[in-house]
Each structure stands twice: as structure tokens, then as C-alpha cells.
N, C-alpha and C positions, 0 to 999 in steps of 0.2 A: 748550676749543673743539677740535673735530675736523673738519677740512676734507678732503673727498674729493679725491684726486689724479686728474686726468684731463688729456687733451690740451687745451692752452690756447694761444691767440694773444692778444697784448696783455700787460697787467700780470698776472702770475701771483702772487696773494697767498698761496697755500698754501705757497710755498717758505719764507717767513718762519716759518711755524708748524712746518714740518718741521725747520728749522735749530734751533728752540728745543727740539724733542723730543729726548729722550736716546736713545742707541742701545740697541736691544734686544740683550742679551748673546747670544741664540741666533742672531742674524744676524751677529754680529761675528766677525772672524777673529782668534783669540787674545785676549790681554788688551788692552782699550782703556780709556781714561779714561771713567768712567761719565757725566761731564758733557760729554764730546766737545768739547774745545777745538779751535778752528780757527786757521789762520794769517792769517785776515782778520777784520775787525770789521764789525759792522752799526751804522751811526749810528742815533740815536733815530728810530724809524719807527712811525707810528701808522696802522693800517689802518682804513678806513671802508667800510661796506657799506650798500646801500640799505635793508636791514632795520633799520638803526640800531645794529648791533653795532660795537664798536670794540675794538682790541687794540693794545698798545704794546710793541714789541720793541726791545731794545738790547743792546749788548755791554758787559759790566762792565769798566771800565779802572781804576777807583779802588781803593785798598787797602781791604779789608773786614776785619772781625774774623776771619772765616773765610777765609783766602787761597785755599781751594779754589774759590771762586766767581769769582776774578779771570780776566778774559779769556774769559768764557763768555757764551753767548746767554741772556738772561733776558727775562721778561715782567712788566710792572707790574700791580699789582692794580687792580681796577675803581674803587677810591676815587680813583685818580689820573686817571681818564678823564673829567674835566670840563673845560670850556672854559678856566677860569682856570688850572688846573694844567697844561694843555697849553701855553698861551701862555707861562707862566713857565718851564716845563721846557725848551721849545725855545729860548727866549732864553738860558737859563743854559747850555745845551749848545753853543750856537753860538759859534764862534771865528773867524768870517769877518771880514775887513777890508774886504770889498766892499760892506757894507751889506745883504746878503741874509742871511736867517735860516732860510729853509725853502724846500723845493721840493715841488710837488704832482704826483704821477705818476698818470695815468689812461689807460685803454685808448682808443686812437683808431686805427682802421684806416687813416685817411688819412695818418698819419705814416709815414715810412720805417721806423722801428723798431717801429711798432705801439703806441707809448706816447707820450703828449703830456706834456711837462714844463713846468710853470708855476712860475716863480721868484717868491718873495714876500719883501718887506721887512717890517719890524715893523708898519707900518700895514696893508699888504695881508694880513698874517697875522691881525691882529685882525679885519678885516672878513670874512675867510674863516671864522674860527671862530664868529662870531656869526651868520653867515648860516644861515637855516633850510632852504636848498636841499638836497635829497637828493643825496648824492655817493657814489661808489664809487671807491676808489683808495688811495694811500699818501701820507701827509704825512711828509716826512723832513727832518731838520735839515740845513742846508747847510754844507758844509765847503769851504774853499779848497783847490784842487789844488796840487800841487807846482810851484814856480816853474820857468819854462823856462830855456833856455840864455842868454837875454838878461837874466835876472834879474827879469823881470816875471812876474806871475801871469796866465796865460791859462786860461780854463776849458777843461778837457779831460775826456775819458771814454774808458775802455777797454772794448771789446766782445770777449767770447770766445764762440765757437760750438763747442760740444763735440758730437762725433758718436761713435756706437758704431762700432768698439771702441777708444775712447780717443784719437781724433784731435781736436785742439783748435786752432782757428784764432783768432789774436789780432790785433786791429786797434785802433789808437788814433787819435782825432780831437781836434784842438785848435782852439779859436777863434782867429781872427786878431787880435782886438782885446784890449787889456788889460782885465781884469775890473773893475778899479777906475776905469776911465775913464767917468765919469758923463756926459760929453758925448755918448756914444753911447747909443742906446736900449738898454734892458735886454735885449730879444730878440736884438739883434745881438751883444751881449757874451757871451751864454750858450749860443748854439746850438753843438751838436756833431754828433750823429747825426740831430738833428731837421731840419737844413737844411745845404745844401752851399755856399751863397753866402758865408757868413761863417765857415765852418770848413774845415779842410784835414786831410788824412791825413798823419800824421807817423810816421816810423819809430821804433821802440823800440830805441834804441841799446844800452840796458842789457839784457844777456842775463839778468841776475838778475830784472828786472821781468817779462820774458816768462815765465821759468820759474816765478816766484811765482804769476802768473795761472793758468798751466796746472796747477800743483799745487793751487791753491785750487779750480779747476773740478773736478779729479779728486776731491778730498776732498768737495766738495758733492754730486757725483753718487753717490759711495759712501755718503754719509750718508743720502741719500734712499732708497737701496735698503735700508739697515739699518733704518730706522724705518718704511718703508711696504711693503717686500717687492716693490716694482715697479722694473723696470730701465728706465733712461732711454735712449731712442734718440737724441734730439737736444734740446739745451737751449741757449738764448742768454742769456748773463749780461752784466751791465754793472757795471763797477768804476771806482774812482777811487783814485789815490795821493795822499794828503794831504801837507801841508807837513812832517809828521814822518816821511815815507817809510813810512807804514802803508797797507796795502791795505784798502780799504773796499768792501763789497758794497752796490750801490745797488738794483738790481731785476732781475727776470727777465722777459723779453719773449716767450719761446717755450718750450714744453715738449711733447715728443712721447714717448710711452711705448711699450715693446715689449709684445706679448702673450705668452702662454705658449709660442708656437711660435718666438719670437725675431724676429717681424716687427712693425714699427711698427703701432700701432693705426690710424693714418690710412691706411696702405697696405692693411691688412686690410679696413677699411670700403670703400675704393675697389674692391678686388677682389670683395668680397661684392656690392656694388651692380652690378658688371659682370656677374657670374654670374647674378644675378636678372633683369637687364634683357635678356640674350641667352641663352636656353636652348640646350643642345646640340641638334644635328640628330638626329632620332630614328633615321634610317636609316644614320647614319655610324658607322664602327667606332671613330673617335676622338672625343674630347670637344671638338674645335674647334667654336666657334660661328660661324655665318655670318650675314651681314646678311639683312634681310627680302627683299631683291631676289634675292640669290644662293640663298636657300632655296626661293623659288618657281620659279626658272628650271630647276633639274634635273628637277622633276616634269613640267613642261610639255614639256621636251625628250624625256624618256623616253617620255611618252605618244605624241608624234609619231613617234618611232622605231618603237614597237611597231606603230602603224598602217601605217607604210611597209613594215615587214617582212611583215606579213600580206598587204598588197596585192601585194608582190613574189612571195610564195609562190603566191598565187592565179593570178597571171599565168604562173608556171612550170608550174602544173598544166594550164592551158588550152592552152599552146603545145605543138605536136607535137615530139617529140624526134627529131633526125636519126639515120638508120640508118648503119651502117658500123662497122668495127673501132675507129675512133677515137672512138666515141660514149662520152661520159662517163656513168657510171651515174647514174641520177636520185637526187636527194636523198630519203632515206626520208621526210623531213618533208613533201615535196611530195605524197605520196599521201594525206595526211590531208585531211579536209574543210576547206574554207576558211571555212565558216560557223562552225566551232568555234574556229579560230585556234590560236595556241600555247597550250601548257599554262600553268598558273599558275606552276609552278617555273621554266619556261623564261623566262617574262616577267619574273619577279623577277631571274633571273640576268642577263638582258640589261640590265635597269634598273640593277643594281649595277655592271655593267661600264661602262656609260655614265657613271654617276655618278662612278666612279673616275677618269675622264678629265676630269671637269668641274673647272675651276679656281675 
């Protein structure tokens, strides 16, 4: 599978595929692991598209005959992409004590994070898999987060917003209710960035956790450039620290790329639309574009001034000049015929002078 990389809002599925791809040696700086190990893990994640294609990505954590594959991102073969294998595989990978086994991520512009999270227990997961409804999103195994300072497990999520050139903002949100408290509705126990009435922002007291998230974000951006040749301008990533203090990558909710001039593609599109919508003024020496009203106003004003100047010269020619030593010599232009008016070059010069004073 080869997915094109482009600016995206909502769930960005192509990030999973890029993490699975191996780094191209010609883009790497020095010697790197050909399998490109990360400091974070990807839980079992199954991607669904409306066209019917499915892909299953995960991070290898168990010992293999060949230890070179340990802690690397891998993809399952198509023979495992049937409903029965998905159901059994997600149940086998789940280690949660809350009764939840999976979470469904889908794009939704009405959500604050741009992604809607639907949490599933075993019964809901079975109904989800047997449904014939066309879906597009990611089905991911659910893992319990690390217990809080009170000793109870509250659902939590970490969001990192990475900006060029390497600025990373990290924020953590934690649900106020205990995750295993079944007296509360499931939605109230699982909300983090999806809603603010049951979640709160909590400080990350551990400097190591913040540094680990920033390091993982930097590594992910670098890997995207290595395998695609495209530089990231802004990317929003969501993480979780599990009960074994391991950093897990959940999903990406925003991606903006740079063009070959170092400008984000979204900004380039905006600038291009502005230049096409407002063309530059043809008589201006600069490339500044004016609004439609300001472009029409200078032409009407210059025409009125030309008429007034011609009338004034005609009046000077008809009026007798006073005699005496203090008589001011007549303007040579006043001797010209008023019917002809000013020459074309003089009219253009006057128009340009008036336009230069027009705001």
C-alpha cells in the first residue's frame, strides 16, 4: 500500500504507513538502523477505508526467533484481515481492567481535536465488526493509562503539537472519574480532549515524560522526511503512557507540509488564491493590489482634475493680463488653443502625480 502524503485535518491514516516504511539510506544522516526502531510503540491498529481496504499495524514486543524484529513497526498479512481474526486478535492484545477492549477513531470536524473517539467493550466490538456499514477510520486496541497520584486509573491522553523549526508544545488531559467506575456512563469516564466538562488539564510533573514525548515527536517528523522526502510544517500527535510506563502513539489529528520554498502548503494556497482574486493595479509602479472601489476612484478623480485644469487654462487665455513692471509673465501653456487641451504626455504626468497622492 502506498498512500500519498498531503495536508490533512482529522484522522491522518498515512502516518501509520509511513512509520511502517523503512528509512531510505540516501535520506538518512549517517548509519541508521535499517528497521528504524522508535522509542514509542504502536498498539494494534487496524485501518479501514470506504473502498473496503484494510491494514493492520502494530509494534513487535514479544521475543522472536530473529531478535532484529523486536520493538519495530510491522504490518500483518491480508490473511489476518478477517472479522474473526480481528476480534480474537484485539481481545488477545487487550490488557485493560476497565472492560474496554478497543477504541474507534474517525474524523469529525465538530470535535475539538477533529477526531471522534468511540470506546468499545467486547459486545460492542463484535457488533462493530459484523456491521456492513461503510466506515473510514482506525480501530485500535485499548490500553489502560498509568495510574494517577491517587492510585486509581483515570483515562488520560497527551497531545503534542510540533511546529517548524522544532518547537513542540505538550499538553496532558485527564478524566476526573475513575476508569473502572461502571456507575458512571462510559462517555463520562473516557473523555479527555473530546470534552471539557469531565476532563481537566493536568501538569506533567515528570520532566522525563515531557522530554520523551518531545523526542518521539522529533523522531516521527524526521522519519516522515526520510521516507517521503517531505518536510513537516505542523503536526498534532496524540500519545498515552501505559501502566508499564511505555509511551504509545495513538493517532495524528493534523498535518501540514512545507513546499519547496519552505512555506507551508496551506499558506501557499491562501497566498495564491489572494493573488488570483485581486490582480495588481496596471498603472501602479508597485505590486500592491487595491480593492475594486479604490481602483475605480483614482481614474474618476484624475479625469475630473484634467477637465478642471483645461477649463482654468481657457479662462487664463480669455482674461486680459494687467500691465506694469510687476506683471507676471504669462504661462506658455496659456498660449495654446483651449480646444486642443494639454498634450497626452502632460495629461499622463498629471494623472500619475495625482495617483501618487491617492491613498
